[in-house]
C-alpha positions as CSV (number, residue, x, y, z in Angstrom):
1,M,-1.1,178.6,-67.1
2,T,-3.4,179.2,-64.2
3,T,-7.2,178.6,-64.4
4,P,-9.8,178.9,-61.7
5,A,-9.6,175.1,-61.4
6,L,-5.8,174.8,-61.4
7,V,-3.1,176.4,-59.3
8,E,0.6,176.0,-59.9
9,I,3.4,175.7,-57.4
10,E,6.6,176.4,-59.4
11,S,9.9,174.5,-59.2
12,G,12.2,175.9,-56.5
13,V,9.5,176.8,-54.1
14,D,10.0,175.4,-50.6
15,L,7.1,172.9,-50.3
16,G,7.3,172.9,-46.5
17,A,7.1,176.6,-46.1
18,P,4.0,177.8,-44.2
19,Q,2.8,180.0,-47.0
20,T,3.1,177.1,-49.5
21,C,1.2,174.7,-47.2
22,E,-1.5,177.4,-46.7
23,A,-1.9,177.8,-50.4
24,V,-2.1,174.0,-51.0
25,L,-4.6,173.5,-48.2
26,D,-6.9,176.3,-49.3
27,N,-6.9,175.3,-53.0
28,V,-7.4,171.5,-52.5
29,E,-10.3,172.2,-50.1
30,S,-11.8,174.6,-52.7
31,G,-11.9,171.7,-55.2
32,R,-8.9,173.0,-57.3
33,I,-6.0,170.9,-58.7
34,V,-2.6,171.9,-57.4
35,L,0.2,171.3,-60.0
36,L,3.5,170.7,-58.3
37,R,6.2,171.3,-60.8
38,G,9.1,170.7,-58.4
39,L,7.8,167.4,-57.0
40,S,8.8,164.3,-58.9
41,F,9.0,160.6,-58.2
42,E,12.3,159.3,-59.6
43,L,12.3,155.9,-61.2
44,T,15.3,153.6,-61.1
45,P,17.0,152.7,-64.4
46,R,15.5,149.2,-64.1
47,E,12.0,150.6,-63.6
48,R,12.4,153.0,-66.6
49,D,13.3,150.0,-68.8
50,L,10.6,147.7,-67.3
51,I,7.6,150.0,-67.9
52,Q,8.6,150.5,-71.5
53,N,8.6,146.8,-72.2
54,T,5.0,146.4,-73.4
55,E,5.3,142.7,-73.8
56,V,5.9,142.4,-70.0
57,I,3.9,145.3,-68.5
58,L,0.9,144.8,-70.9
59,P,1.0,141.0,-71.4
60,G,-2.3,140.8,-73.2
61,Q,-3.0,142.1,-76.8
62,K,-6.3,143.6,-75.6
63,E,-4.3,145.6,-73.0
64,R,-1.8,146.8,-75.6
65,D,-4.6,147.9,-77.9
66,S,-6.5,149.7,-75.1
67,R,-7.3,153.3,-75.8
68,I,-9.3,154.0,-72.6
69,G,-6.4,153.8,-70.1
70,R,-7.5,150.5,-68.7
71,P,-6.9,148.1,-67.2
72,T,-5.2,149.7,-64.3
73,L,-3.0,148.1,-61.6
74,I,-4.2,148.5,-58.0
75,L,-1.9,147.9,-55.1
76,D,-3.7,146.6,-52.1
77,P,-2.7,148.9,-49.1
78,D,-2.8,146.1,-46.6
79,R,-1.1,143.3,-48.5
80,G,1.3,145.4,-50.5
81,T,0.5,143.3,-53.6
82,I,-1.3,144.0,-56.9
83,E,-4.9,142.8,-56.7
84,H,-5.5,141.6,-60.3
85,T,-2.8,141.4,-63.0
86,K,-1.6,139.2,-65.8
87,I,2.0,140.3,-65.1
88,Q,3.9,137.3,-63.7
89,G,7.2,136.3,-62.0
90,E,10.0,138.8,-61.2
91,A,8.4,141.6,-63.3
92,R,5.3,141.5,-61.1
93,R,7.4,141.7,-57.9
94,E,9.4,144.6,-59.4
95,I,6.2,146.5,-60.3
96,E,4.8,145.9,-56.8
97,A,8.1,147.2,-55.3
98,M,7.9,150.3,-57.4
99,M,4.3,150.9,-56.3
100,R,5.2,150.4,-52.6
101,R,8.1,152.8,-52.9
102,F,5.8,155.4,-54.6
103,S,3.3,154.9,-51.8
104,A,5.9,155.7,-49.1
105,W,7.2,158.7,-51.2
106,A,3.6,160.0,-51.6
107,E,2.9,159.8,-47.9
108,S,6.0,161.8,-47.1
109,A,5.2,164.4,-49.8
110,V,1.6,164.9,-48.5
111,A,2.9,165.1,-44.9
112,T,5.1,168.0,-46.0
113,L,2.4,169.7,-48.1
114,L,-0.5,169.3,-45.7
115,P,0.9,169.1,-42.2
116,S,-2.5,169.9,-40.7
117,Y,-3.9,166.6,-41.9
118,S,-1.1,164.7,-40.1
119,G,-2.5,161.7,-38.3
120,A,-6.0,162.0,-39.9
121,L,-5.4,160.6,-43.3
122,E,-5.8,156.9,-44.1
123,R,-3.5,155.7,-46.8
124,D,-5.4,153.6,-49.3
125,R,-4.7,152.1,-52.7
126,V,-2.0,153.0,-55.2
127,T,-3.1,153.0,-58.8
128,Y,-0.7,152.5,-61.8
129,R,-2.0,153.3,-65.3
130,P,0.3,151.6,-67.8
131,C,-2.2,151.6,-70.6
132,D,-2.5,154.2,-73.3
133,R,-5.5,156.6,-73.3
134,S,-6.6,158.4,-76.4
135,I,-10.4,158.2,-75.9
136,P,-11.4,161.1,-73.5
137,Q,-13.0,160.2,-70.3
138,G,-16.3,162.0,-69.4
139,M,-16.1,164.7,-66.8
140,H,-17.0,163.4,-63.4
141,V,-16.2,163.4,-59.7
142,D,-14.7,160.4,-58.1
143,S,-16.5,157.8,-56.1
144,S,-15.2,154.6,-54.6
145,Y,-17.1,151.4,-55.4
146,S,-15.3,148.5,-53.7
147,R,-13.8,150.7,-51.0
148,P,-16.7,153.0,-49.8
149,T,-15.4,156.3,-48.5
150,R,-18.4,156.6,-46.1
151,G,-18.3,160.4,-46.5
152,R,-14.5,160.9,-46.4
153,G,-12.8,162.9,-49.1
154,M,-10.5,161.2,-51.7
155,L,-7.2,163.1,-51.5
156,R,-5.0,161.9,-54.4
157,L,-1.4,162.6,-55.3
158,F,-0.6,161.9,-59.0
159,T,2.7,161.7,-60.8
160,N,3.3,161.4,-64.5
161,I,6.1,158.8,-64.9
162,N,6.1,158.6,-68.7
163,V,9.8,158.2,-69.7
164,T,9.3,159.4,-73.3
165,G,8.2,162.9,-72.3
166,R,4.5,162.4,-73.1
167,P,2.2,164.6,-71.0
168,R,-0.9,163.4,-69.2
169,V,-3.8,165.6,-70.3
170,W,-7.0,166.2,-68.4
171,Q,-10.1,168.3,-68.9
172,V,-11.1,170.2,-65.7
173,G,-14.6,171.4,-65.2
174,E,-16.8,173.7,-63.1
175,P,-17.0,173.8,-59.3
176,F,-18.5,170.9,-57.4
177,E,-21.7,172.5,-56.2
178,P,-23.2,173.6,-59.6
179,F,-22.0,170.3,-61.1
180,V,-23.9,168.1,-58.6
181,A,-26.9,170.5,-58.4
182,R,-27.4,170.0,-62.1
183,F,-27.6,166.2,-61.8
184,L,-29.3,165.6,-58.4
185,P,-32.8,165.7,-59.9
186,S,-31.9,162.7,-62.2
187,T,-30.4,160.5,-59.5
188,R,-32.2,157.7,-57.8
189,R,-32.2,156.7,-54.2
190,A,-30.6,153.3,-54.1
191,S,-31.7,150.7,-51.5
192,A,-29.5,150.2,-48.5
193,L,-30.3,146.5,-48.8
194,G,-28.2,146.3,-51.9
195,S,-25.3,147.8,-50.1
196,W,-25.7,145.3,-47.3
197,L,-25.7,142.4,-49.9
198,L,-22.6,143.7,-51.7
199,H,-20.7,143.8,-48.4
200,R,-21.9,140.3,-47.4
201,L,-20.7,138.9,-50.7
202,G,-17.3,140.5,-50.2
203,I,-17.7,142.8,-53.3
204,T,-17.2,145.9,-51.1
205,R,-14.9,146.2,-48.1
206,A,-17.5,148.1,-46.1
207,R,-21.2,148.9,-46.4
208,Q,-21.9,151.8,-48.7
209,T,-23.6,154.7,-47.1
210,A,-26.2,156.9,-48.7
211,F,-23.3,159.3,-49.6
212,D,-21.5,156.5,-51.5
213,R,-24.6,155.5,-53.4
214,L,-25.4,159.1,-54.3
215,M,-21.9,160.0,-55.4
216,A,-21.8,156.9,-57.6
217,D,-25.1,157.8,-59.2
218,I,-24.1,161.4,-59.8
219,R,-21.0,160.1,-61.6
220,R,-23.1,157.7,-63.7
221,V,-25.7,160.4,-64.7
222,A,-23.0,162.9,-65.5
223,K,-20.9,160.6,-67.7
224,S,-24.0,159.5,-69.6
225,D,-25.2,163.0,-70.3
226,E,-23.9,163.5,-73.8
227,R,-25.1,167.1,-74.1
228,Y,-23.4,168.1,-70.9
229,Q,-20.1,166.3,-71.9
230,Q,-20.1,168.2,-75.2
231,T,-21.0,171.7,-73.9
232,A,-19.8,171.9,-70.3
233,P,-17.3,174.6,-69.3
234,R,-13.8,173.2,-69.1
235,A,-10.1,173.9,-69.2
236,I,-7.6,171.6,-70.9
237,V,-4.6,170.9,-68.6
238,E,-1.3,169.2,-69.5
239,F,0.8,167.6,-66.8
240,P,4.3,167.2,-68.2
241,S,6.3,164.1,-67.6
242,G,8.0,164.2,-64.2
243,V,5.5,166.5,-62.4
244,S,3.0,165.7,-59.7
245,W,-0.5,167.1,-58.9
246,L,-2.7,167.0,-55.9
247,A,-6.5,167.1,-55.6
248,I,-9.5,166.0,-53.6
249,T,-11.0,164.2,-56.5
250,D,-14.5,163.8,-55.2
251,L,-14.6,167.7,-55.3
252,A,-12.6,168.4,-58.5
253,V,-14.7,167.8,-61.7
254,H,-12.3,166.2,-64.2
255,G,-11.8,163.7,-66.9
256,A,-8.6,162.2,-68.4
257,I,-8.1,162.9,-72.1
258,S,-4.7,161.2,-73.0
259,G,-1.5,159.9,-71.6
260,Q,0.2,156.7,-70.5
261,H,2.1,155.7,-67.4
262,S,1.0,157.5,-64.2
263,L,0.9,156.6,-60.5
264,D,-1.4,157.9,-57.9
265,Q,-1.9,157.4,-54.2
266,T,-5.3,157.7,-52.6
267,F,-5.8,158.9,-49.0
268,F,-9.1,159.0,-47.3
269,L,-9.7,162.4,-45.6
270,P,-12.2,162.5,-42.7
271,V,-14.4,165.6,-43.0
272,P,-13.6,166.8,-39.4
273,A,-9.9,167.0,-40.3
274,M,-10.6,169.6,-43.0
275,R,-10.0,173.2,-42.1
276,D,-13.4,174.0,-43.5
277,P,-15.6,170.9,-43.4
278,S,-18.5,172.8,-45.0
279,R,-16.5,172.7,-48.3
280,S,-16.5,168.9,-48.3
281,S,-18.5,167.0,-50.9
282,L,-20.4,165.3,-48.0
283,R,-21.5,168.6,-46.4
284,I,-22.4,170.2,-49.7
285,L,-24.6,167.2,-50.7
286,E,-26.2,167.1,-47.3
287,R,-27.1,170.8,-47.6
288,L,-28.5,170.3,-51.2
289,T,-30.5,167.2,-50.4
290,G,-31.6,168.3,-46.9
291,R,-30.8,165.0,-45.3
292,A,-28.0,163.2,-43.5
293,L,-26.0,160.9,-45.9
294,V,-23.8,159.0,-43.4
């Protein structure tokens, strides 16, 4: 299936071929999701067994009963360790090792798919979602709270590692510009003083820019608009077990519907590194608001 918001790269295609790289680049910068059927992160037999052991991977009853896909596990890109988790002992070290291995694999895959970004991307966090999701997430664009993007794009490579064959299902919405234009009148201009305080207290790793604050508010307003969430245009997309997909998720309007066990690697993409910076969320918002946001 191909929708205006989704483009597929079939199995057997040379992912490093110039025409493939050109297609991936054009589509991610257009805010589309690129489904890569031939790109898979292979788990070891031990990892396959470990992630199915819910008593270990989800040690709390509340986590096992979760239906919103949370909590997630975040691997700190500098320390190479999981930031907050109840997983202990050898199992924790094994999950961290899996996430570090995925990070290196994802970096190599993105270098092949998007060679023009080489040297510009900053590898950030790895996220592992071991919890079940059966309650749909509202459609939104991504913003980064504790790690402000400061105008950079959020390029993310996802892989469904579910070993029972369960797909990960998303809803994918309209293009970025009409989406944000709809909600801009309802946003509020947050104080820069609050951003300074969050950074001083160590809650954020850098000071939030006006862009970070605006993106977070657009996300908040959109997710709380029940009428929009019920009536917005969308396509339902299934990502089978074993496949990967790539998107600039601050441009791609999306929301998870269901699934369990996925990994994703976030890269920060500087706007000047894009082939067409005018298509970035930063430049579009600056044009719509008539002011500099970084």
